[in-house]
Backbone atoms as SQL, in Angstrom:
CREATE TABLE atoms (id INTEGER PRIMARY KEY, chain TEXT, resi INTEGER, resn TEXT, atom TEXT, x REAL, y REAL, z REAL);
INSERT INTO atoms VALUES
  (1, 'A', 1, 'MET', 'N', 0.892, -1.386, -0.003),
  (2, 'A', 1, 'MET', 'CA', -0.248, 0.168, -0.310),
  (3, 'A', 1, 'MET', 'C', 1.100, 1.289, -0.045),
  (4, 'A', 2, 'ASN', 'N', 0.784, 2.029, -0.754),
  (5, 'A', 2, 'ASN', 'CA', 1.199, 4.039, -0.818),
  (6, 'A', 2, 'ASN', 'C', 0.383, 4.584, -0.241),
  (7, 'A', 3, 'PRO', 'N', -0.024, 4.851, 1.389),
  (8, 'A', 3, 'PRO', 'CA', -1.401, 5.645, 1.654),
  (9, 'A', 3, 'PRO', 'C', -0.910, 7.400, 1.252),
  (10, 'A', 4, 'VAL', 'N', -1.946, 7.644, 0.405),
  (11, 'A', 4, 'VAL', 'CA', -1.893, 9.357, 0.166),
  (12, 'A', 4, 'VAL', 'C', -2.535, 9.965, 0.897),
  (13, 'A', 5, 'LEU', 'N', -2.535, 11.553, 0.909),
  (14, 'A', 5, 'LEU', 'CA', -3.627, 12.284, 1.386),
  (15, 'A', 5, 'LEU', 'C', -3.647, 12.565, 0.307),
  (16, 'A', 6, 'ILE', 'N', -5.470, 13.191, -0.825),
  (17, 'A', 6, 'ILE', 'CA', -5.156, 14.540, -1.135),
  (18, 'A', 6, 'ILE', 'C', -6.298, 15.011, -1.372),
  (19, 'A', 7, 'TYR', 'N', -5.823, 16.681, -1.515),
  (20, 'A', 7, 'TYR', 'CA', -7.000, 17.527, -0.917),
  (21, 'A', 7, 'TYR', 'C', -7.666, 18.256, -2.038),
  (22, 'A', 8, 'SER', 'N', -8.152, 18.286, -2.161),
  (23, 'A', 8, 'SER', 'CA', -9.460, 19.076, -2.692),
  (24, 'A', 8, 'SER', 'C', -10.137, 20.291, -2.070),
  (25, 'A', 9, 'THR', 'N', -10.859, 21.414, -3.269),
  (26, 'A', 9, 'THR', 'CA', -11.924, 21.764, -2.606),
  (27, 'A', 9, 'THR', 'C', -13.099, 21.813, -3.275),
  (28, 'A', 10, 'THR', 'N', -14.357, 22.705, -2.904),
  (29, 'A', 10, 'THR', 'CA', -15.193, 22.536, -3.420),
  (30, 'A', 10, 'THR', 'C', -16.021, 23.487, -2.660),
  (31, 'A', 11, 'ASP', 'N', -17.056, 23.952, -3.986),
  (32, 'A', 11, 'ASP', 'CA', -17.689, 25.637, -2.756),
  (33, 'A', 11, 'ASP', 'C', -18.951, 25.236, -2.517),
  (34, 'A', 12, 'SER', 'N', -19.389, 24.129, -2.450),
  (35, 'A', 12, 'SER', 'CA', -20.845, 24.295, -1.955),
  (36, 'A', 12, 'SER', 'C', -20.362, 22.032, -0.700),
  (37, 'A', 13, 'LEU', 'N', -21.047, 22.836, 0.248),
  (38, 'A', 13, 'LEU', 'CA', -21.228, 21.933, 1.389),
  (39, 'A', 13, 'LEU', 'C', -21.733, 20.263, 0.742),
  (40, 'A', 14, 'LYS', 'N', -22.976, 20.499, -0.294),
  (41, 'A', 14, 'LYS', 'CA', -23.943, 19.458, -0.971),
  (42, 'A', 14, 'LYS', 'C', -22.993, 19.223, -1.975),
  (43, 'A', 15, 'GLU', 'N', -21.897, 18.898, -2.877),
  (44, 'A', 15, 'GLU', 'CA', -21.257, 18.875, -3.643),
  (45, 'A', 15, 'GLU', 'C', -20.136, 18.160, -2.507),
  (46, 'A', 16, 'ALA', 'N', -19.424, 18.669, -1.529),
  (47, 'A', 16, 'ALA', 'CA', -18.364, 17.445, -1.123),
  (48, 'A', 16, 'ALA', 'C', -19.029, 16.132, -0.642),
  (49, 'A', 17, 'ARG', 'N', -20.688, 16.970, 0.523),
  (50, 'A', 17, 'ARG', 'CA', -20.366, 15.551, 0.567),
  (51, 'A', 17, 'ARG', 'C', -21.197, 14.837, -0.166),
  (52, 'A', 18, 'THR', 'N', -21.376, 14.625, -1.700),
  (53, 'A', 18, 'THR', 'CA', -21.757, 14.235, -2.795),
  (54, 'A', 18, 'THR', 'C', -20.737, 12.970, -3.113),
  (55, 'A', 19, 'ILE', 'N', -19.603, 14.249, -3.436),
  (56, 'A', 19, 'ILE', 'CA', -17.706, 13.451, -3.787),
  (57, 'A', 19, 'ILE', 'C', -17.573, 12.772, -2.195),
  (58, 'A', 20, 'GLY', 'N', -17.775, 12.743, -1.685),
  (59, 'A', 20, 'GLY', 'CA', -16.721, 11.900, -0.149),
  (60, 'A', 20, 'GLY', 'C', -18.464, 10.831, -0.581),
  (61, 'A', 21, 'ASN', 'N', -19.357, 10.673, -0.616),
  (62, 'A', 21, 'ASN', 'CA', -19.890, 9.874, -0.393),
  (63, 'A', 21, 'ASN', 'C', -19.345, 8.867, -1.430),
  (64, 'A', 22, 'GLU', 'N', -19.882, 9.117, -2.364),
  (65, 'A', 22, 'GLU', 'CA', -19.091, 8.382, -3.599),
  (66, 'A', 22, 'GLU', 'C', -17.893, 7.427, -3.789),
  (67, 'A', 23, 'LEU', 'N', -16.275, 8.330, -3.015),
  (68, 'A', 23, 'LEU', 'CA', -15.193, 8.058, -2.858),
  (69, 'A', 23, 'LEU', 'C', -15.322, 7.105, -1.975),
  (70, 'A', 24, 'VAL', 'N', -15.961, 6.962, -1.006),
  (71, 'A', 24, 'VAL', 'CA', -15.893, 6.365, 0.189),
  (72, 'A', 24, 'VAL', 'C', -16.423, 4.642, -0.153),
  (73, 'A', 25, 'LYS', 'N', -18.195, 4.930, -0.952),
  (74, 'A', 25, 'LYS', 'CA', -18.727, 3.879, -1.253),
  (75, 'A', 25, 'LYS', 'C', -18.305, 2.822, -2.349),
  (76, 'A', 26, 'ASN', 'N', -17.194, 3.948, -3.666),
  (77, 'A', 26, 'ASN', 'CA', -16.689, 3.325, -4.641),
  (78, 'A', 26, 'ASN', 'C', -15.561, 2.462, -3.620),
  (79, 'A', 27, 'LYS', 'N', -14.623, 2.636, -2.105),
  (80, 'A', 27, 'LYS', 'CA', -13.890, 2.174, -1.718),
  (81, 'A', 27, 'LYS', 'C', -12.866, 3.064, -2.795),
  (82, 'A', 28, 'LEU', 'N', -12.649, 3.538, -3.090),
  (83, 'A', 28, 'LEU', 'CA', -11.998, 4.366, -4.130),
  (84, 'A', 28, 'LEU', 'C', -10.791, 5.374, -2.846),
  (85, 'A', 29, 'ALA', 'N', -12.073, 5.810, -1.534),
  (86, 'A', 29, 'ALA', 'CA', -11.136, 6.563, -0.547),
  (87, 'A', 29, 'ALA', 'C', -11.669, 5.501, 0.821),
  (88, 'A', 30, 'ALA', 'N', -10.807, 5.874, 1.650),
  (89, 'A', 30, 'ALA', 'CA', -10.892, 4.315, 3.220),
  (90, 'A', 30, 'ALA', 'C', -11.262, 6.343, 4.471),
  (91, 'A', 31, 'CYS', 'N', -11.221, 7.259, 4.295),
  (92, 'A', 31, 'CYS', 'CA', -11.961, 8.328, 4.448),
  (93, 'A', 31, 'CYS', 'C', -12.013, 9.449, 4.015),
  (94, 'A', 32, 'VAL', 'N', -13.060, 10.666, 3.737),
  (95, 'A', 32, 'VAL', 'CA', -13.187, 11.905, 3.868),
  (96, 'A', 32, 'VAL', 'C', -13.319, 12.539, 4.539),
  (97, 'A', 33, 'ASN', 'N', -13.131, 13.616, 4.839),
  (98, 'A', 33, 'ASN', 'CA', -12.537, 14.755, 5.646),
  (99, 'A', 33, 'ASN', 'C', -13.092, 16.340, 5.086),
  (100, 'A', 34, 'ILE', 'N', -14.700, 16.168, 5.641),
  (101, 'A', 34, 'ILE', 'CA', -14.716, 17.481, 5.057),
  (102, 'A', 34, 'ILE', 'C', -14.612, 19.496, 6.133),
  (103, 'A', 35, 'ILE', 'N', -13.313, 18.938, 6.408),
  (104, 'A', 35, 'ILE', 'CA', -13.366, 20.891, 6.834),
  (105, 'A', 35, 'ILE', 'C', -13.840, 22.647, 6.224),
  (106, 'A', 36, 'PRO', 'N', -15.021, 22.452, 6.597),
  (107, 'A', 36, 'PRO', 'CA', -15.962, 24.098, 6.149),
  (108, 'A', 36, 'PRO', 'C', -15.671, 25.264, 5.780),
  (109, 'A', 37, 'ASN', 'N', -15.290, 26.259, 5.543),
  (110, 'A', 37, 'ASN', 'CA', -15.422, 27.342, 5.689),
  (111, 'A', 37, 'ASN', 'C', -13.508, 27.945, 5.450),
  (112, 'A', 38, 'VAL', 'N', -13.226, 27.334, 4.844),
  (113, 'A', 38, 'VAL', 'CA', -11.851, 27.509, 4.200),
  (114, 'A', 38, 'VAL', 'C', -11.947, 28.913, 3.242),
  (115, 'A', 39, 'GLU', 'N', -11.178, 29.681, 3.321),
  (116, 'A', 39, 'GLU', 'CA', -10.961, 30.839, 2.592),
  (117, 'A', 39, 'GLU', 'C', -9.987, 30.823, 1.129),
  (118, 'A', 40, 'SER', 'N', -10.444, 31.100, 0.351),
  (119, 'A', 40, 'SER', 'CA', -8.672, 30.627, -1.061),
  (120, 'A', 40, 'SER', 'C', -8.902, 32.199, -1.216),
  (121, 'A', 41, 'ILE', 'N', -7.949, 32.460, -1.857),
  (122, 'A', 41, 'ILE', 'CA', -7.499, 33.855, -2.392),
  (123, 'A', 41, 'ILE', 'C', -6.369, 33.253, -3.705),
  (124, 'A', 42, 'TYR', 'N', -7.123, 33.246, -5.380),
  (125, 'A', 42, 'TYR', 'CA', -5.915, 32.634, -6.038),
  (126, 'A', 42, 'TYR', 'C', -6.843, 34.034, -7.508),
  (127, 'A', 43, 'ASN', 'N', -5.697, 33.285, -8.340),
  (128, 'A', 43, 'ASN', 'CA', -5.865, 34.106, -9.372),
  (129, 'A', 43, 'ASN', 'C', -6.690, 33.220, -10.741),
  (130, 'A', 44, 'TRP', 'N', -7.772, 33.147, -11.291),
  (131, 'A', 44, 'TRP', 'CA', -8.689, 32.418, -12.124),
  (132, 'A', 44, 'TRP', 'C', -8.793, 33.388, -13.374),
  (133, 'A', 45, 'GLN', 'N', -7.968, 33.352, -14.520),
  (134, 'A', 45, 'GLN', 'CA', -8.587, 33.753, -15.897),
  (135, 'A', 45, 'GLN', 'C', -8.174, 35.072, -15.854),
  (136, 'A', 46, 'ASN', 'N', -7.650, 35.386, -15.281),
  (137, 'A', 46, 'ASN', 'CA', -6.548, 36.502, -14.760),
  (138, 'A', 46, 'ASN', 'C', -7.601, 37.652, -13.925),
  (139, 'A', 47, 'GLU', 'N', -8.363, 37.005, -12.868),
  (140, 'A', 47, 'GLU', 'CA', -9.222, 38.092, -12.016),
  (141, 'A', 47, 'GLU', 'C', -8.413, 37.144, -11.242),
  (142, 'A', 48, 'LEU', 'N', -7.995, 38.292, -10.153),
  (143, 'A', 48, 'LEU', 'CA', -7.843, 37.619, -8.530),
  (144, 'A', 48, 'LEU', 'C', -9.447, 37.360, -7.943),
  (145, 'A', 49, 'HIS', 'N', -9.778, 36.560, -7.121),
  (146, 'A', 49, 'HIS', 'CA', -11.144, 35.294, -6.191),
  (147, 'A', 49, 'HIS', 'C', -10.596, 35.482, -4.502),
  (148, 'A', 50, 'GLN', 'N', -11.299, 35.820, -4.370),
  (149, 'A', 50, 'GLN', 'CA', -10.999, 35.348, -2.259),
  (150, 'A', 50, 'GLN', 'C', -13.042, 34.069, -2.401),
  (151, 'A', 51, 'ASP', 'N', -12.269, 33.513, -2.758),
  (152, 'A', 51, 'ASP', 'CA', -13.550, 32.774, -2.321),
  (153, 'A', 51, 'ASP', 'C', -13.989, 31.446, -0.593),
  (154, 'A', 52, 'SER', 'N', -15.328, 31.945, -0.092),
  (155, 'A', 52, 'SER', 'CA', -15.239, 30.784, 1.013),
  (156, 'A', 52, 'SER', 'C', -15.633, 29.228, 0.078),
  (157, 'A', 53, 'GLU', 'N', -14.382, 27.926, 0.674),
  (158, 'A', 53, 'GLU', 'CA', -14.926, 27.472, 0.420),
  (159, 'A', 53, 'GLU', 'C', -14.940, 25.779, 1.587),
  (160, 'A', 54, 'PHE', 'N', -15.691, 24.743, 0.251),
  (161, 'A', 54, 'PHE', 'CA', -15.061, 23.517, 1.228),
  (162, 'A', 54, 'PHE', 'C', -13.736, 22.098, 0.860),
  (163, 'A', 55, 'LEU', 'N', -12.762, 21.952, 2.286),
  (164, 'A', 55, 'LEU', 'CA', -11.823, 21.090, 1.362),
  (165, 'A', 55, 'LEU', 'C', -12.261, 19.971, 2.241),
  (166, 'A', 56, 'LEU', 'N', -11.912, 19.161, 1.356),
  (167, 'A', 56, 'LEU', 'CA', -11.791, 17.351, 1.073),
  (168, 'A', 56, 'LEU', 'C', -10.284, 17.515, 1.562),
  (169, 'A', 57, 'MET', 'N', -9.996, 16.206, 2.637),
  (170, 'A', 57, 'MET', 'CA', -9.110, 15.558, 2.667),
  (171, 'A', 57, 'MET', 'C', -9.265, 14.533, 2.081),
  (172, 'A', 58, 'ILE', 'N', -8.587, 13.620, 1.258),
  (173, 'A', 58, 'ILE', 'CA', -9.469, 12.482, 0.934),
  (174, 'A', 58, 'ILE', 'C', -8.595, 11.094, 1.056),
  (175, 'A', 59, 'LYS', 'N', -7.872, 10.646, 1.885),
  (176, 'A', 59, 'LYS', 'CA', -7.214, 9.664, 2.327),
  (177, 'A', 59, 'LYS', 'C', -7.662, 7.997, 2.049),
  (178, 'A', 60, 'THR', 'N', -6.161, 7.774, 0.843),
  (179, 'A', 60, 'THR', 'CA', -6.517, 6.448, -0.199),
  (180, 'A', 60, 'THR', 'C', -4.805, 6.332, -0.379),
  (181, 'A', 61, 'ASP', 'N', -4.993, 5.410, -1.368),
  (182, 'A', 61, 'ASP', 'CA', -3.882, 4.919, -1.780),
  (183, 'A', 61, 'ASP', 'C', -3.244, 5.485, -2.789),
  (184, 'A', 62, 'ALA', 'N', -2.132, 6.042, -3.421),
  (185, 'A', 62, 'ALA', 'CA', -1.746, 6.231, -5.037),
  (186, 'A', 62, 'ALA', 'C', -1.756, 5.557, -5.843),
  (187, 'A', 63, 'LYS', 'N', -2.349, 3.921, -6.120),
  (188, 'A', 63, 'LYS', 'CA', -3.261, 3.824, -7.016),
  (189, 'A', 63, 'LYS', 'C', -4.490, 3.984, -7.701),
  (190, 'A', 64, 'PHE', 'N', -5.381, 4.639, -6.927),
  (191, 'A', 64, 'PHE', 'CA', -6.694, 5.258, -6.809),
  (192, 'A', 64, 'PHE', 'C', -6.392, 6.889, -7.054),
  (193, 'A', 65, 'LYS', 'N', -4.931, 7.010, -7.970),
  (194, 'A', 65, 'LYS', 'CA', -4.703, 8.684, -8.457),
  (195, 'A', 65, 'LYS', 'C', -6.111, 8.595, -9.456),
  (196, 'A', 66, 'ASN', 'N', -5.952, 7.904, -10.254),
  (197, 'A', 66, 'ASN', 'CA', -6.301, 8.293, -11.559),
  (198, 'A', 66, 'ASN', 'C', -7.725, 7.969, -12.006),
  (199, 'A', 67, 'ASP', 'N', -8.395, 7.171, -11.123),
  (200, 'A', 67, 'ASP', 'CA', -9.379, 6.769, -11.189),
  (201, 'A', 67, 'ASP', 'C', -10.783, 8.143, -10.396),
  (202, 'A', 68, 'ILE', 'N', -9.666, 8.917, -8.879),
  (203, 'A', 68, 'ILE', 'CA', -10.266, 9.908, -8.300),
  (204, 'A', 68, 'ILE', 'C', -10.487, 10.746, -9.070),
  (205, 'A', 69, 'GLN', 'N', -9.600, 10.670, -10.063),
  (206, 'A', 69, 'GLN', 'CA', -8.982, 12.182, -10.626),
  (207, 'A', 69, 'GLN', 'C', -10.870, 12.355, -11.772),
  (208, 'A', 70, 'ASN', 'N', -10.446, 11.034, -12.590),
  (209, 'A', 70, 'ASN', 'CA', -11.431, 10.704, -14.248),
  (210, 'A', 70, 'ASN', 'C', -13.167, 10.953, -13.288),
  (211, 'A', 71, 'MET', 'N', -13.272, 11.041, -11.675),
  (212, 'A', 71, 'MET', 'CA', -14.411, 11.070, -10.822),
  (213, 'A', 71, 'MET', 'C', -14.578, 12.278, -10.501),
  (214, 'A', 72, 'PHE', 'N', -13.259, 12.757, -10.529),
  (215, 'A', 72, 'PHE', 'CA', -13.402, 14.587, -9.849),
  (216, 'A', 72, 'PHE', 'C', -14.387, 14.735, -11.777),
  (217, 'A', 73, 'GLU', 'N', -13.502, 14.865, -12.551),
  (218, 'A', 73, 'GLU', 'CA', -13.990, 15.362, -14.004),
  (219, 'A', 73, 'GLU', 'C', -15.622, 15.219, -14.225),
  (220, 'A', 74, 'LYS', 'N', -16.164, 13.868, -14.033),
  (221, 'A', 74, 'LYS', 'CA', -17.495, 13.712, -14.112),
  (222, 'A', 74, 'LYS', 'C', -18.432, 14.536, -13.126),
  (223, 'A', 75, 'ASN', 'N', -17.881, 14.775, -11.501),
  (224, 'A', 75, 'ASN', 'CA', -18.990, 14.534, -11.046),
  (225, 'A', 75, 'ASN', 'C', -18.581, 16.291, -10.087),
  (226, 'A', 76, 'HIS', 'N', -17.176, 17.012, -10.273),
  (227, 'A', 76, 'HIS', 'CA', -16.665, 18.658, -9.525),
  (228, 'A', 76, 'HIS', 'C', -18.230, 19.688, -10.625),
  (229, 'A', 77, 'SER', 'N', -17.478, 20.339, -9.998),
  (230, 'A', 77, 'SER', 'CA', -18.304, 21.948, -10.609),
  (231, 'A', 77, 'SER', 'C', -17.355, 23.116, -11.282),
  (232, 'A', 78, 'TYR', 'N', -15.991, 22.977, -10.836),
  (233, 'A', 78, 'TYR', 'CA', -14.384, 23.770, -11.370),
  (234, 'A', 78, 'TYR', 'C', -14.837, 23.056, -12.619),
  (235, 'A', 79, 'ASP', 'N', -14.406, 23.644, -13.284),
  (236, 'A', 79, 'ASP', 'CA', -13.668, 23.988, -14.756),
  (237, 'A', 79, 'ASP', 'C', -12.486, 23.048, -14.268),
  (238, 'A', 80, 'LEU', 'N', -11.654, 23.108, -13.355),
  (239, 'A', 80, 'LEU', 'CA', -10.437, 22.684, -13.340),
  (240, 'A', 80, 'LEU', 'C', -10.038, 22.043, -11.640),
  (241, 'A', 81, 'PRO', 'N', -11.173, 21.611, -10.894),
  (242, 'A', 81, 'PRO', 'CA', -10.598, 20.501, -9.513),
  (243, 'A', 81, 'PRO', 'C', -9.250, 20.645, -9.089),
  (244, 'A', 82, 'GLU', 'N', -9.482, 21.359, -7.575),
  (245, 'A', 82, 'GLU', 'CA', -8.050, 21.168, -7.515),
  (246, 'A', 82, 'GLU', 'C', -7.729, 19.501, -6.893),
  (247, 'A', 83, 'LEU', 'N', -6.642, 18.942, -7.048),
  (248, 'A', 83, 'LEU', 'CA', -5.550, 17.724, -6.411),
  (249, 'A', 83, 'LEU', 'C', -4.390, 17.724, -6.611),
  (250, 'A', 84, 'ILE', 'N', -4.530, 18.091, -5.040),
  (251, 'A', 84, 'ILE', 'CA', -2.803, 17.482, -4.865),
  (252, 'A', 84, 'ILE', 'C', -2.957, 16.648, -3.463),
  (253, 'A', 85, 'MET', 'N', -1.918, 15.658, -4.561),
  (254, 'A', 85, 'MET', 'CA', -1.451, 14.521, -3.369),
  (255, 'A', 85, 'MET', 'C', -0.362, 14.539, -2.413),
  (256, 'A', 86, 'VAL', 'N', -0.561, 13.999, -1.464),
  (257, 'A', 86, 'VAL', 'CA', 0.640, 14.271, -0.263),
  (258, 'A', 86, 'VAL', 'C', 0.847, 12.763, 0.046),
  (259, 'A', 87, 'ASN', 'N', 2.304, 11.851, 0.176),
  (260, 'A', 87, 'ASN', 'CA', 2.171, 10.764, 0.514),
  (261, 'A', 87, 'ASN', 'C', 2.343, 11.010, 2.540),
  (262, 'A', 88, 'ILE', 'N', 1.531, 9.598, 2.715),
  (263, 'A', 88, 'ILE', 'CA', 1.737, 9.636, 3.990),
  (264, 'A', 88, 'ILE', 'C', 3.096, 8.993, 4.359),
  (265, 'A', 89, 'GLN', 'N', 4.138, 9.553, 4.867),
  (266, 'A', 89, 'GLN', 'CA', 5.461, 9.423, 5.385),
  (267, 'A', 89, 'GLN', 'C', 5.425, 8.687, 6.700),
  (268, 'A', 90, 'ASP', 'N', 4.177, 8.765, 7.542),
  (269, 'A', 90, 'ASP', 'CA', 4.032, 7.891, 8.820),
  (270, 'A', 90, 'ASP', 'C', 2.929, 7.610, 9.092),
  (271, 'A', 91, 'SER', 'N', 2.083, 7.060, 9.950),
  (272, 'A', 91, 'SER', 'CA', 1.136, 6.511, 10.205),
  (273, 'A', 91, 'SER', 'C', 1.023, 5.420, 12.048),
  (274, 'A', 92, 'SER', 'N', 0.530, 4.933, 12.291),
  (275, 'A', 92, 'SER', 'CA', -0.216, 3.753, 13.371),
  (276, 'A', 92, 'SER', 'C', 0.059, 2.503, 12.151),
  (277, 'A', 93, 'ALA', 'N', 0.448, 1.495, 12.542),
  (278, 'A', 93, 'ALA', 'CA', 0.181, 0.445, 11.569),
  (279, 'A', 93, 'ALA', 'C', -1.379, 0.299, 11.788),
  (280, 'A', 94, 'ALA', 'N', -1.821, 0.425, 12.682),
  (281, 'A', 94, 'ALA', 'CA', -2.911, -0.185, 12.791),
  (282, 'A', 94, 'ALA', 'C', -4.120, 0.356, 12.063),
  (283, 'A', 95, 'TYR', 'N', -3.882, 2.047, 12.153),
  (284, 'A', 95, 'TYR', 'CA', -4.323, 2.953, 10.962),
  (285, 'A', 95, 'TYR', 'C', -4.659, 2.530, 9.478),
  (286, 'A', 96, 'LEU', 'N', -3.639, 2.195, 9.112),
  (287, 'A', 96, 'LEU', 'CA', -2.864, 2.056, 7.960),
  (288, 'A', 96, 'LEU', 'C', -3.922, 0.699, 7.482),
  (289, 'A', 97, 'ARG', 'N', -3.463, -0.359, 8.712),
  (290, 'A', 97, 'ARG', 'CA', -4.165, -1.451, 8.340),
  (291, 'A', 97, 'ARG', 'C', -5.402, -1.145, 7.793),
  (292, 'A', 98, 'TRP', 'N', -6.208, 0.070, 8.541),
  (293, 'A', 98, 'TRP', 'CA', -8.012, -0.076, 8.446),
  (294, 'A', 98, 'TRP', 'C', -7.576, 0.938, 7.273),
  (295, 'A', 99, 'MET', 'N', -7.373, 1.871, 6.960),
  (296, 'A', 99, 'MET', 'CA', -7.008, 2.023, 5.022),
  (297, 'A', 99, 'MET', 'C', -6.997, 1.470, 4.415),
  (298, 'A', 100, 'GLN', 'N', -6.189, -0.195, 4.687),
  (299, 'A', 100, 'GLN', 'CA', -6.203, -1.067, 3.275),
  (300, 'A', 100, 'GLN', 'C', -7.453, -1.544, 3.308),
  (301, 'A', 101, 'GLU', 'N', -8.510, -1.834, 4.265),
  (302, 'A', 101, 'GLU', 'CA', -9.179, -2.533, 4.589),
  (303, 'A', 101, 'GLU', 'C', -11.022, -2.360, 4.228),
  (304, 'A', 102, 'ASN', 'N', -10.269, -0.723, 4.319),
  (305, 'A', 102, 'ASN', 'CA', -11.180, 0.036, 3.463),
  (306, 'A', 102, 'ASN', 'C', -11.466, 1.077, 2.116),
  (307, 'A', 103, 'ILE', 'N', -10.336, 0.688, 1.370),
  (308, 'A', 103, 'ILE', 'CA', -9.875, 0.510, -0.324),
  (309, 'A', 103, 'ILE', 'C', -10.028, -0.279, -0.960),
  (310, 'A', 104, 'GLY', 'N', -9.834, -0.548, -2.159),
  (311, 'A', 104, 'GLY', 'CA', -9.389, -1.568, -3.071),
  (312, 'A', 104, 'GLY', 'C', -10.748, -2.287, -3.178);
């Protein structure tokens, strides 16, 4: 197993929950945390934006990256959804076993 966290954002709680439920139901993620009220400042199409968003922390295996990306392309409302993958360098063996039992 190659455990990773994938970070993404969305502009609504409904969409965050829909994506989270799809990922867990289809065993593409062991867990998805939804963190509300994230303030994002970014440039998009040569304009400065400042928006309130919902952050998704997706706990998964790196081998599902392409499947997750395809699911986002079909279900996410943004033209360019954020998908940032970070390797989990260390965790408890018990938690990693739980992750592995709940994905794939």
